[in-house]
C-alpha positions, 0 to 999 in steps of 0.5 A: 205648657207641655209639648203634648197640649202644644199647637202646632206653630208655622214659621214664615221666614227660614233666614237666620233670625226664623231657623234658630227660632224654629230650631229651638222650638223643635227642641222643646218638642214642638211641631214646627211647619216652615216655608221660605221661598229663598233657597234657605238651609232647612233646620233639623226637625222642621217640616219644609213646604212648599206653599203657604197654605200647606204650612197653615193646615191645623196652625194655631200659631203663625211666625212671620219672622221677615225683614220690614219689607216682606211683613206684608206681603207675609201675612197676605200670602195665605191670608185667607186659611187663617181662622181664630184661634189662629195666633198672628206674630209678626216680628219684623223690625218694622214701623210702629204704623205698618203693625198697628196696620197688620193688626188691623187687618187681623182684627178685622179677621178675628185672628189674635195679632201679636207685635213682638220687638226682638230685643236682642241678636238671635243668635246665639240666644233663639227663643230666649231671646229677649223680646217685647210683645203686645197686641190682643194675641200678646198673653196666650203668645207670650205663655205659649214661648215663654213655656218653651224657653222664651223671655217675652214680656207683655207690654200693652193690647195696642199693635205698635207699642213694642216696634216704637220702643225698639226702633227708639232704642234703636238711634242708640244702638245703631248709632253707636255703632255709626260713631264708631265707625266714624272714629275708628276711621279717623283713628286709622287715617291718624295711625291712632287705631290701637290706643283709640280702639282700647280707650273706647272699650274701656269707657264703654264697658264702665256705662251705668246711670250716673254716666249716662246722666252726665252725658245728658245732664252736663249739655244744659251746663256744656253746650257751648264748649262741647260744640266747638269741640265738635267743630274742631273734631269735623276740621280735623276729618276733614283734613283727612277727606273724611266722612263726617255725617255722625259727627254733623249730626251732633253738632246740630244737635249741639246747636239747638241746645246752645241756641234753645237750651235744653228740652224741657223732658231733658233738664233734669235727666235725675227726677225719673228720666233714666 
């Protein structure tokens, strides 16, 4: 899609992610209007308006780049002005239930809706941030965004699927952050920060599929030993008067595996799980 044939794009939300995406679309030759009630900077080349209804004039694509708590408000703020075939894409990291609800509102009006899940941090990537998209409007949305330098993969027609996949992955990505913080707090208390940090960097940067298979598959054979090890970790955290919320979660999981066995779909992780 060339700039001459590109629709005008409205961006609701000019925060860190919205600004980066809007700036890249401007660089691709797209006309971009922006609206944000917060006193955030306006990216160069974006026509900022003070009324969301003004932002929608002649727009062929609306990107709602907001927090999950603002996603419904973003849609409602000028919904009576949106008409098909304008595409409405929600990029919030929200629950599948909310995405389905927004998709239902759009469907009742005949507006093509897209549930977009950004699968990597936007700073430094902008429009090229890898993304999953689903919903009735996802094929033309992907064609537009990818034509401007995006990396959108269409995964289905039902809103909520992209959100579900991202949130399922978030258990690991956000959980890993919390585990690292808990481990490094203990390391600091014991004077081992340098050794522990470099050891973890070496371990985590060497991860491959075989490593993941050993982690998951090993629980079937070693859950009791691993449970005892993590209970010792909890004792060490307690001795330093440090919080152990992540360790407690691991203990609960290992105790469940020890008492009930591995869930059937995880018993043989090499058989198509990973």
